[in-house]
Structure formats: structure tokens, C-alpha cells
C-alpha positions in Angstrom: 22.4 15.5 1.2 25.9 15.9 -0.1 27.5 19.3 -0.7 27.2 19.0 -4.5 23.5 18.0 -4.4 20.6 20.3 -4.7 16.8 19.5 -4.8 15.4 21.4 -7.8 11.9 19.9 -8.3 10.3 17.4 -10.6 9.2 18.7 -14.1 6.5 15.9 -14.3 4.6 17.8 -11.6 4.5 21.0 -13.7 1.3 19.5 -15.2 -0.6 20.9 -12.2 0.0 24.4 -13.5 -2.3 23.8 -16.4 -5.1 21.8 -14.8 -8.4 23.5 -14.1 -9.9 22.5 -10.8 -13.6 21.6 -11.3 -15.9 23.0 -8.6 -17.5 19.9 -7.1 -19.2 18.7 -4.0 -18.7 15.0 -4.8 -16.2 14.0 -2.1 -14.1 12.0 -4.6 -11.8 9.3 -3.3 -9.2 7.6 -5.4 -8.1 4.1 -4.4 -4.9 3.0 -6.1 -3.2 -0.3 -5.4 0.1 -1.6 -6.6 0.6 -4.9 -8.3 3.8 -6.0 -6.5 2.6 -7.6 -3.3 4.2 -11.0 -2.8 6.5 -12.0 -5.6 10.1 -12.8 -4.8 11.0 -10.7 -7.8 8.8 -7.8 -6.7 9.5 -4.8 -4.5 6.6 -5.9 -2.3 5.0 -2.6 -1.7 1.5 -3.7 -2.7 -1.1 -4.6 -0.1 -3.8 -6.2 -2.2 -4.1 -9.4 -0.2 -5.3 -7.6 2.8 -6.6 -4.3 1.4 -8.1 -5.0 -2.1 -11.3 -6.7 -1.1 -11.6 -4.7 2.1 -11.5 -1.4 0.2 -14.0 -2.6 -2.3 -16.4 -3.6 0.5 -15.9 -0.2 2.1 -16.6 1.6 -1.2 -19.8 -0.5 -1.6 -20.9 0.6 1.9 -20.2 4.3 1.1 -22.0 5.3 -2.1 -22.1 8.9 -0.8 -18.5 9.2 -2.1 -17.5 9.3 -5.7 -14.9 6.5 -6.2 -12.2 6.3 -8.7 -10.3 3.0 -8.8 -6.8 3.6 -10.2 -4.9 0.3 -10.1 -1.4 -0.1 -11.2 -1.5 -1.1 -14.9 -0.1 -4.5 -14.0 -2.5 -5.4 -11.2 -5.1 -7.2 -13.4 -2.4 -9.4 -15.0 -0.8 -10.1 -11.6 -4.2 -11.2 -10.2 -4.8 -13.4 -13.3 -1.5 -15.2 -12.6 -1.9 -15.5 -8.8 -3.3 -18.9 -7.8 -5.1 -17.3 -4.9 -7.2 -15.2 -7.2 -7.1 -16.0 -10.9 -8.9 -14.6 -14.0 -12.5 -15.1 -12.8 -11.8 -13.3 -9.5 -9.9 -10.5 -11.1 -12.5 -9.8 -13.8 -15.3 -9.8 -11.2 -13.2 -7.5 -8.9 -12.7 -5.0 -11.8 -16.4 -5.2 -12.9 -17.5 -4.5 -9.3 -15.3 -1.4 -9.2 -16.8 -0.3 -12.6 -20.3 -0.6 -11.0 -19.1 1.4 -7.9 -17.6 4.3 -9.8 -14.9 4.9 -12.3 -11.8 2.9 -13.3 -8.8 4.7 -14.5 -6.3 2.0 -15.6 -4.3 3.9 -18.2 -3.4 7.4 -19.3 -2.8 10.7 -17.6 -4.3 10.7 -14.1 -3.3 14.2 -12.9 -6.7 15.7 -13.7 -8.3 13.1 -11.4 -5.7 13.8 -8.7 -6.3 17.6 -8.9 -10.1 17.2 -8.7 -10.3 14.5 -6.0 -10.5 15.0 -2.2 -8.3 12.1 -1.0 -6.0 9.4 -2.2 -5.7 5.9 -0.6 -2.7 4.0 -2.0 0.1 1.7 -1.3 2.2 3.1 -4.2 5.4 5.1 -3.6 5.4 7.3 -6.7 1.8 8.5 -6.2 2.8 9.9 -2.8 4.9 12.6 -4.5 2.7 12.9 -7.5 -0.4 13.6 -5.3 1.4 15.9 -2.9 0.9 19.1 -4.9 -2.9 18.8 -4.4 -2.3 19.4 -0.7 -5.1 16.9 0.0 -5.0 13.9 2.4 -3.2 10.7 1.5 -3.8 7.4 3.3 -0.9 5.1 2.6 -1.2 1.4 3.2 2.1 -0.5 3.8 3.4 -4.0 3.3 5.5 -5.2 6.1 7.6 -7.1 3.6 8.3 -4.1 1.4 11.8 -3.9 -0.1 11.4 -0.1 -0.6 13.4 2.0 1.8 12.8 5.8 1.8 15.7 8.3 1.8 15.7 11.0 4.4 14.1 13.3 1.8 11.4 10.6 1.1 10.7 10.2 4.8 10.0 14.0 5.1 
């Protein structure tokens, strides 16, 4: 950090001050995957090719957990356009998640974060946005990722 820099916080995270934590014994897990996984124009942080179906199979085997699928808003369209998957696969994939639990594709997700028990993700921004919950995060990584963390990000 340079002499004239100072970390002051992120106003976006102030939302946690106004969220009521629901008392629950549901063991809620949020699975969130990024859309950018193998496109030369992408940052390649997504892990869908190896984690997407594996996580869905895991969730199907573990109905004792409440599952929330929180895909990046561009994931469905990316799967539609990917020759490996296509529209039929993507629609079935999302319908299966709907049958497993809840899908949260759009809108404010901080209430779900605050009331969950764990986040599984390959996203970068969610690492910071989930951190105020002080709950576990499992982060999947893509060996071809173009994202490099600063020293602060690594901490």
C-alpha cells in the first residue's frame, strides 16, 4: 500500500447493518458459479465445466441441506451459447436446481447471504460480499484464471 492510500471500507456492505438474521436450523448452502469459464474474452474465473454438474449431483444427494443456487446472471446465456451444453442442457440444469431448492438469479442477495450457513463459489466479488457473515466460504478456482489478487485481496 502506498503512503497516500488508506483502506476505508465498502459502502455496499453497509446493507448488513439493516438485515435481520432469521433464526433457522436449515443448514443453508449457497452455490454460486460465474459465467466466465473458457472464453478468450473472459477473465476465466468460472469453474462450471468441472464443478457445475458435480455440485448439482452433490446437492441432489444431500437433501438435508437447504440449497440456494445463485448463478451469475450471465451463466444461463453462456451455457446456451456453449456448444458443449446448449439451451436444452441449460434449461434442464436450471430446472433441476429449482427442484432441489431455490434459484436466486437476480436482485439483492445480501439477505440470503446473511441467513445462510456457507457459500460455495468461484466468484471473486462474492468473497468480499460474503465475508461480513463470518461464515465459511469454499472457493473453487480455475487454473486458467486471468484474475490476480492484490496483497490485500490475498489476505
